[in-house]
Each structure stands twice: as structure tokens, then as C-alpha cells.
LODREN-290283 format. One line per 4 residues: number of its first residue (from 1); their letters; for each residue x, y, z of N, C-alpha, C, O, CB. Coordinates in pm, whole numbers. Each point is the difference from the previous one (the first is absolute). Glycine has a CB too. Layout:
BEGIN
NUM> A> X,Y,Z,X,Y,Z,X,Y,Z,X,Y,Z,X,Y,Z; ...
REM end
This chain:
BEGIN
1> MATR> -1089,-2061,-1775,-10,130,60,136,52,53,25,121,9,-262,-178,50; 319,-35,-26,133,43,55,86,57,-113,90,79,29,-99,-258,153; -14,145,-302,83,60,-105,-49,144,-30,80,87,-36,-36,-318,-63; -175,253,116,-52,130,-16,48,97,105,34,114,-30,-226,-216,-75
5> DKSV> 195,55,233,58,81,105,147,29,-16,49,108,31,-218,-204,114; 235,-3,-192,143,13,-26,29,98,-114,96,77,8,-67,-312,72; -108,234,-183,20,90,-107,-26,148,35,59,92,-57,-118,-281,-88; -32,204,241,-28,139,47,124,54,77,41,115,-15,-295,-167,33
9> WILI> 311,-36,64,121,40,79,118,22,-96,82,89,25,-162,-222,180; 90,59,-311,109,23,-90,-24,132,-77,94,72,-34,-54,-325,15; -161,282,-7,-37,130,-66,39,114,90,61,97,-44,-254,-204,-79; 155,94,254,34,110,95,154,20,5,47,113,4,-256,-166,137
13> VFIL> 287,-58,-142,143,12,11,58,60,-129,98,75,4,-93,-272,154; -68,163,-271,45,62,-133,-18,151,6,90,77,-32,-156,-286,-99; -56,250,176,-41,141,4,91,77,95,50,108,-33,-289,-171,-18; 260,4,170,91,73,104,142,8,-52,65,103,15,-206,-188,182
17> SGLV> 191,-21,-258,134,10,-52,15,94,-117,107,60,-15,-76,-287,93; -134,244,-162,-9,100,-105,7,144,60,73,88,-46,-211,-253,-94; 60,180,242,0,138,69,132,36,61,48,113,-9,-286,-143,60; 298,-73,12,129,34,70,110,26,-102,75,97,12,-139,-240,186
21> IGGL> 74,57,-298,106,12,-103,-25,125,-79,94,75,-27,-64,-325,11; -155,277,-22,-24,124,-72,26,119,86,49,99,-52,-214,-211,-86; 139,111,262,22,113,90,153,31,14,46,114,7,-263,-175,118; 288,-49,-121,157,12,5,48,60,-127,82,92,1,-57,-294,147
25> LGEL> -76,150,-260,47,54,-132,-46,140,-20,69,75,-70,-73,-301,-25; -105,266,150,-48,138,-3,87,89,76,27,111,-48,-251,-189,25; 273,41,138,91,81,76,128,12,-67,59,108,-3,-168,-175,204; 159,-43,-259,126,12,-77,-21,92,-124,92,74,-34,-21,-309,111
29> ASKV> -179,233,-140,-28,77,-121,-13,151,36,9,85,-89,-127,-288,-17; 98,235,226,-17,141,37,133,73,-17,2,123,-7,-188,-183,170; 295,-14,-168,133,67,-11,36,18,-149,101,64,-30,-25,-166,253; -157,46,-316,30,7,-141,-91,115,-58,-121,3,25,187,-260,-38
33> DFLW> -10,343,-60,-72,118,-45,-123,-34,-85,-107,57,23,323,65,-18; -204,-215,-105,-115,-26,-85,-96,-107,54,-100,-30,-64,243,96,-126; -113,-125,305,-88,-99,65,-65,47,130,-58,-76,77,202,-95,-178; -131,305,120,-55,53,134,-148,-29,19,-45,-14,113,213,199,-121
37> WLSY> -245,-195,-100,-142,-19,8,-30,-138,60,-110,-14,53,77,168,-252; 116,-255,196,-26,-132,60,-5,14,152,-63,-83,66,178,-34,-261; -53,217,253,-1,15,140,-112,88,60,-11,17,121,249,-52,-144; -322,89,-72,-111,83,39,-102,-85,72,-39,-102,-56,80,256,-138
41> GQEF> -88,-121,309,-94,-80,74,-59,68,121,11,121,14,113,-312,-94; -183,121,161,-71,44,120,38,-86,120,24,-120,-13,-214,201,-130; 196,-18,258,33,-71,125,-121,27,95,-44,114,18,308,-90,-49; -312,-127,87,-113,9,92,16,-100,109,72,-99,-13,-220,179,-168
45> GLSN> 77,-53,296,2,-88,111,1,84,126,-37,117,1,156,-297,-134; -72,113,243,9,68,128,139,68,13,103,-68,10,-266,-102,94; 164,305,-106,131,64,10,51,-4,142,122,0,19,-178,148,-211; -32,-151,299,40,-24,129,-59,-130,49,-121,-20,-5,143,262,41
49> PLTL> 62,-330,11,-57,-137,39,-87,9,118,18,85,88,181,-195,-175; -294,24,90,-91,-13,116,61,-81,112,50,-109,-30,-241,127,-125; 191,23,280,53,-73,111,-107,-39,98,-79,84,41,290,34,-71; -216,-239,66,-93,-48,97,85,-44,121,76,-96,-9,-252,22,-170
53> DLNI> 164,144,289,80,-31,117,-100,-76,101,-102,56,41,268,158,-75; -131,-338,68,-83,-87,83,72,-12,140,-37,-86,80,-55,-46,-291; 182,208,236,70,2,124,102,-110,19,98,20,71,-294,84,18; 176,-217,-149,88,-114,3,70,-8,-144,120,-23,-13,-273,-104,194
57> VRLT> 75,147,-278,48,-8,-142,-43,128,-70,-110,51,18,94,-310,-26; 110,310,-73,-21,114,-82,2,-39,-142,103,-44,-49,-4,187,218; -214,-129,-241,-11,-41,-142,-2,128,-82,-68,97,34,-60,-315,21; 207,216,-168,-2,110,-98,-35,-51,-132,60,-94,-52,107,218,176
61> FGLQ> -268,-59,-182,-54,-33,-133,31,107,-95,-17,117,32,-163,-246,66; 225,95,-213,33,96,-111,1,-69,-134,45,-114,-14,92,251,173; -185,-67,-256,0,-52,-140,11,120,-94,-75,96,11,-67,-302,52; 234,198,-152,12,110,-102,33,-66,-134,91,-82,-7,-11,256,182
65> LKIN> -154,-138,-281,24,-52,-129,40,110,-94,-50,112,8,-108,-294,36; 250,149,-136,48,91,-95,-16,-67,-134,67,-100,-24,94,208,186; -243,-61,-248,-30,-64,-123,44,104,-109,-39,116,8,-161,-261,92; 281,104,-200,32,82,-111,-30,-70,-128,-45,-115,1,216,225,132
69> IASI> -148,-43,-246,-30,-56,-132,62,-123,-28,-64,-90,-54,37,301,-20; 163,-226,111,69,-121,-29,-56,-117,81,4,-113,-48,199,247,-8; -253,-112,175,-61,-115,80,-132,-43,-66,-32,-119,3,136,205,216; -182,6,-278,-121,-39,-62,32,-80,-131,-67,-98,-32,-54,304,136
73> IGMA> 222,-163,-177,48,-78,-115,47,-137,40,-27,-100,-67,93,310,-44; 8,-214,226,43,-132,49,-110,-89,33,6,-119,-30,187,222,114; -296,-52,-22,-118,-72,35,-69,-56,-121,-44,-115,-1,22,257,199; 12,-62,-301,-71,-41,-130,84,-113,-63,-55,-100,-46,-45,341,2
77> IAIF> 230,-224,43,91,-106,-57,-17,-130,79,-7,-108,-58,177,285,-17; -177,-164,205,-12,-124,89,-133,-69,-31,-5,-123,-8,146,230,198; -253,-29,-208,-126,-66,-31,8,-66,-143,-50,-111,-21,-76,281,173; 186,-100,-243,17,-55,-140,76,-134,7,-40,-99,-61,44,338,-41
81> IYRK> 112,-239,185,76,-128,4,-76,-110,73,13,-118,-33,200,249,28; -291,-91,104,-81,-97,73,-104,-70,-88,-24,-119,14,59,257,189; -98,-60,-297,-96,-48,-92,69,-96,-98,-60,-101,-39,-77,312,66; 257,-183,-67,74,-84,-99,43,-133,64,8,-102,-68,78,312,-51
85> V> -60,-209,249,49,-121,69,-112,-86,42,23,-106,59,172,227,18
REM end
């Protein structure tokens, strides 16, 4: 059972790394004329962070995701590599 849990964590790491690397490549591709479509995407999340003031501690919560075509391609490649390994 430990190997099954471990493989799920490895899959999550593969997918996240594919999203991050793909997102970075998409941002770089936005500067190239014929690769602009790789940077097309959507941004969603909390535009203004939520603040919880407890008088002693102030906590600020915020999350914003930006997904583009290149990050989706990176995620698909990461899943493909994971299945081959």
C-alpha cells in the first residue's frame, strides 16, 4: 500500500512540474510572434486577498492560478512520461 501512495505523490509532483514548466515556457513564447497562442490562457482566484485579523495575529489568505495552453501541454507530457516510467 505504501508504493501506491508513493506513486500518487510522484504523479502529483510530475503534474505540478509540468504545469509550472509549461507556464514558464508559455510566458516566454508570448514574446515570439508565431508562438503567441501558447500563452493564451485564463487567470482565476482571489484578486484581493482575504485578511483575518485576530488582534494578536493577522492572517492573509490568497490564491491565484494562471493556466495557459503551454501549461496544459506540459501537464499532458508529464502524465505521458509518468506512465512510461
